[in-house]
N, C-alpha and C positions, 0 to 999 in steps of 0.2 A: 907561667912557663909553659906547664900544663897544657893551656889553652891553645900556644903559640907548638909543641910538639905536634897535637892533635891536624892543626892544617897542614903539618909538613908529613903525615902517613901517609901512605898509598900505597896499594900491591898492584904490582905488575908482574909477571913470567909465572904467577899461579899454576893456571891451569895446569899444564904439564906432570905437576908437584901432586897436584889432588889425583889425578891420572893412572900415576906411578901406580904400579905393581905393589909395591911391597906396603906403601901409603893406605892401598887397599884393603891390604891381610891387616894394618895396624885396625882399619875402619871395623871389621868385621869382627874382630877380638873385643872392640867395644860395643859393637850389635846385639854378640849376644851375648854378654853378661846376666846372669841369673835366668838367661833364656834357650839355657842349650840342649838342653832336653823335649824343647816346645819341640810336635811335629814338622813345621816350616824349615827350624832351622836345621833339624838331622837330616832332611831332604837334600837343601842344600848344602850343607858341609860334607856328605857324600861325592858329592863331584865337587869341591872348592875350588879348587885352580881353574875347572873348566868354566864354572859360573863366574868366578871372579874377571875371569877374558874376557867373557860375554859383557859382562858389566862397562866391562873398561875400553874396548870397541865402544859401545856404543858411548859412552861418556865423551870419546875423543873423536867421533866421527857427526855428534851433535844429536845425534838420533833419540839419547836416552832422556825419557820422561816420567816424573813421575807419576803415579795412579795406579790407579785407582783407588780413592779410601773407603776402607770398613766404618761404619757409623757405630756408637755406641753411647747412650744417655748415663753419664754418671748422677750421681745426689747427692755427694756427699765433696762440699758441704751445704751443697748448694747446685742446681739442675746446671747442666751444664754439658756439650754435644763435643764428646772427645771423636777426634779422627782420628783411627788407624791405619797405617802403611803394609805395605806386604814386606815380610823379610829382604830381598833386593835393592828396596829403594831405601831398606832406613839406613843400611850398609853408605848407599851414595851421601842420603843428606850427613852418615859421620865420616864423613869422608869431609865433605866442605865445613863440616863443625871445624873437624881439628884442625882445619886448616886457619879459619876464620876467628873463631871463639879466641885465642892468642892473641890476637892482634887489637881483636877491637875490647875485648879484656883490660887493658892496661890504657885503654881511652876512658875509660866509664869512672864517673866518680869512682872516693873511699866507702861512703856510704848509701852502694846501692846493693842490695844484698840478696837480689832473690837468682835461683838457676847461676850462680859462680861458685866456681873451688875456692873453700875454707871462707865460705859467708856461708846464708840459710838464716833461718826466719831465728832459730836461737840466738847468733848473733847479733841479729837485725832488735830483739826485742833488748836485749842486753848492752845497747849502743844507746836507743833512747833511754834506759833505765839511768845510767851514765849521763846523759845530760840531764834528765830531770833533776837529778844532786844537783848535777851543777847550779840551776838555775832556782832552787830552792833556795840556795846560801846568797845568793844575789839581794842589795835591799831592794825593797818597792812593793807595792801591793800585791802581784804575785802575778805571773805568767800564764798566758794561754795557749792551749796547743788549734791548729788548722790539720783539719783531717779531710786531706783530697780524694776520694773514688771518682773514679773515672768510669764514663757511663759505659757498659758493653765495650773494654777498653780491644780483645779481641779480636769481635767478628766487627770493630768498625777501623782498623786499621788500612791507610788508604793505600792503595798500592804502587798508586802515583809518586806518592811523596816518600814512600817506603826506597822507593830503590833510586828516587831523585837521592835520598841521603847516602845511601849504598854506593850510588856512582863517584860520589865525591871521591870515594878511596879507592875502591874496585877500581884501573885502570886496563885491567885484563881484562881485553873482549871476547872470549871465548869463557872464562868464569862467569861476568858478568849475563852476557845474552841465556850460560845454565841459569843463576839466581832469577831474573825474568821468568822465566818457564816453570819457575819452583811458584813462586810470588803469584803472577798470571795463572796459575793452572785453572785449566779446563775441565778437570776431572769432577771438581763437584764444587758450588760456590757454598764462599764461607761467610760472605758479610750479610749484615742487617740493616733494613734502613734505618735512619737517625731516629731515634726515639721507638725505637720501637723491638720486642721481645722476640725469642724460638717461638713462645708458644700463640704470637699473633701473627705470626709470619707465615703465610702458607711457602709452600717448596716455589713454588713458580717465583714469588717474589724477593727471593734470598739472589745475594749483591755476587758476581764474580767480581768487581773493580775492587773491596774490598775484604779486610775479614782475611781471619790469621787458620788454621788448624789446629786447636786445642790439643796437646799430647803429644805435635810432633818437635824434633830435638832442632830444629831449624825455626820456629816458632819462636821457641823460647828465646833465640840470638838474637832473631828480627827485633822482638819485642824488649829487650830492653835498647838494643840498636837506636830503634823507634825512639822511645821516653830518655835515651839517654842527650835529646836535645833540652826536652823540659830540665834536665838535672844543668845543663850546664847553663840553659835561661838562666835558671832559680840563683845558682852559684856566684856565674860571673856578672848579670848584666842586674839582678836582684841585688844583690850579694847576701842573699841569706847564708847565714852561718850553720844554724841546726835546721838542717834539710835531713832527709832521709828516707829512701823509698825501698818496697819492693812487689818487684809489677807495679801493680797500676794500683799501690797503694801508697801514698805520703806523705809524711805528718810532720809539720813545718812549728818550731817555736819560736813567738813573738810577747816582749814585753806587756801589750799593749794589745787591745783590739784593733783600736785602729789600724794599724800598723798590719795586721794580719789582713783586715778586710783590703786595704788597699790591696796588699801581695796577691790576694784569691781572684782581685777583678785582672789586675793584669797575666795572670795563670791563668784566667778564664779565656782570656783575649788571646793570648799567648796558643794554648790548645785549638781553642778553634781554627784561628788564623791558619796558625803555623801545620799543624798537625792532623784537624780536619774530626778533634775530639770535643767532646764536652765534660762536665761535670756531674754527679750524680745526684739525687738528693738526699744522698748518705755524705756529701760532703759537711762539714759542721766545724766552728770553733766553741770552746770551753774552756773552764780553767786548767789549767795543769791538776792543780789540788783535788780533781774529782776522778784524775786517773783517765788514761790514755791506751785505747781500743788497738789496738796495733797485732798485728801476726798470731790472731789468736786467741790474744791474753791481751786481761789487762793489767796496766801496768801502773803502779806508784815510786815513786821515789826507791819506797822500803822492800816491798815485796812484788811479784805478779801473782794472778789468779786468772783461774780458764775462764774464758766471757760463757754465759749460761747457755748458748745454741751447744758450743763444744761438748760442758758436761751432759749436756741431755744427750748428746749423743754416742759421748761415752757407755752410758746408761745403760743404751739401748744393744751397743753392742757387744757387754758386757752379761746382761742379762739374755742375748740372742746367744753366744757363743758358751756358755755354762750349760744351758740349757740342753744345747747339743751334749756338750760332754758330761754330762749329768745321765743323759740319756745312753750315753755312747755314740752316741753318733759322732763323737771329731776323739781323735785320739790324746792323749798327753801332750805330747810334742808338739803337736797342730796346735793343741789350745795356750802352749805357754809360747810360742811362737805368737799367738793374736795376740797373748796380752803384754809381750816383751815392747811393742811398737808403744803401746797405752801408758807402759808403765814408763819407759823414757821421757813419754810428753810430762807427765807430772812432775817428775823430779826437778824440772825445771821451775815448777811455780810450785803457791802455796797452798796444799793440797792433802793435811791430814783428814778432815772433816770427811773430802772426795774418798778417799783410800780405802777408811772404814764404811762407808754407804758400800763401797763398790764389795767390799766384802763379804758382807749383809747381804747384797742381790748374788752373790755367788751359791754363798750358803746355802739361804731362799730354796736358789736353781737344785741346788744339791737335795735338800728336805722335798720340794713338790716331787721329784723325780722318785724319793723314796716312797713316798708316799702312796703314790700314784702305782708304787710296787705292787706294796702292800694290798692295795686293793684289787688287782689284779687277780693276787693269790689269795685272796679272800675270797675271792668268788671260783674260784678253780674246786672243784670237789674230787680231791683225791681217792676218796672209797664209793664212787661213782660206778653204777654196772651200765657201761660204755653199752655194753653189749646190745640193752635194752629191753633185757629180761629179767624178771624179778620175780618171787615164790613166797612172798608173803613172809616170810620165815625169819631169820637168824643170820640167812646167807644172802637176804635183799639187802643192793646194793653194794655187797663186797665185791663182785665180781666174782664171786667163786659159786660155780654150777656143779655138783656132781650125780647128774640126773643118768650118766651111763655106767653110775657105780649100783651095782645088785644090792648091796646093803641098804644103800639107800632108796630103793624101790620095795623093800620088803619092808619096812617100819613103816 
């Protein structure tokens, strides 16, 4: 029934709504959440109505173009090139997102968990653990897990295929024209050639006809729409029951290796022919009893643990912020704000020993700072004659000189 509803859903007469002034006010409110005191936001909101009116006019007459983008390399959890837009462009993205996301979200499968309201990585992990508990009770030699990992997903999304998917439902010519400009942006090339990485691709070889800017709101939505094609294929054509996806990470549970190898071959063909994507070397089939690595944790039917790379990253972070706090270069408020996210991550996993180790790191950094301070104090000479004068008697090094006292001269 859901599959039939998907075929009937179309978007018409939408662009006037997206360009509505009240709609842009709401888009601005969402765009500045948590960022209202940044300089560019303050400058924009100082003349909010005039600036929104300018955006509205550009959108309505078709002259508004997103970009240019600011580049930023991030290294957690791995090296990625993130693209950031200026604040007015982010408002336009929000206006489009607020309209499209509720429509497309209803079309997604239940077990797609990335960048969706009331979903997220913790719920994805709990859902997979629930399934693992189910299959563990089933008779037989034991179940297996197929972990699919798509090679350079955000850098490889094919623009022509993405636009064809969007055009099935977006029947508003003005909205589709704007989306086409967003996807086919000439402000910056976002795509990588097949089997290439960011490091071995010089700037002149990056592609304009593929890829999406990581970090953009519309990219999150388009990424889910693009891989929803795979979700529907796996659920409705291959009839896979235990299928879960978090962005480009897919987990499939099966009764035997043969079935999973068959599904893997079918998925690989579908990705290559329909979406111009490939699976990378991280794709694997392993027994469920060994635990399944997904959304940053290793999951068993009875418990979860953070993966080793995440543990190493947390230890580095705790060591860094503890040193800053101990040295007085970070306030207590900022310190506890930074560790709040770490504590939130730990509470979803079995982490008693890790908590103990993090407390030890914290105490060690405090002790190190204390010892450093004591060493610096020990080098200080509070009774030194800093004037450089000394007379070899009991006053030497005290800083006390009384050469002007007649009684001293007479003695």
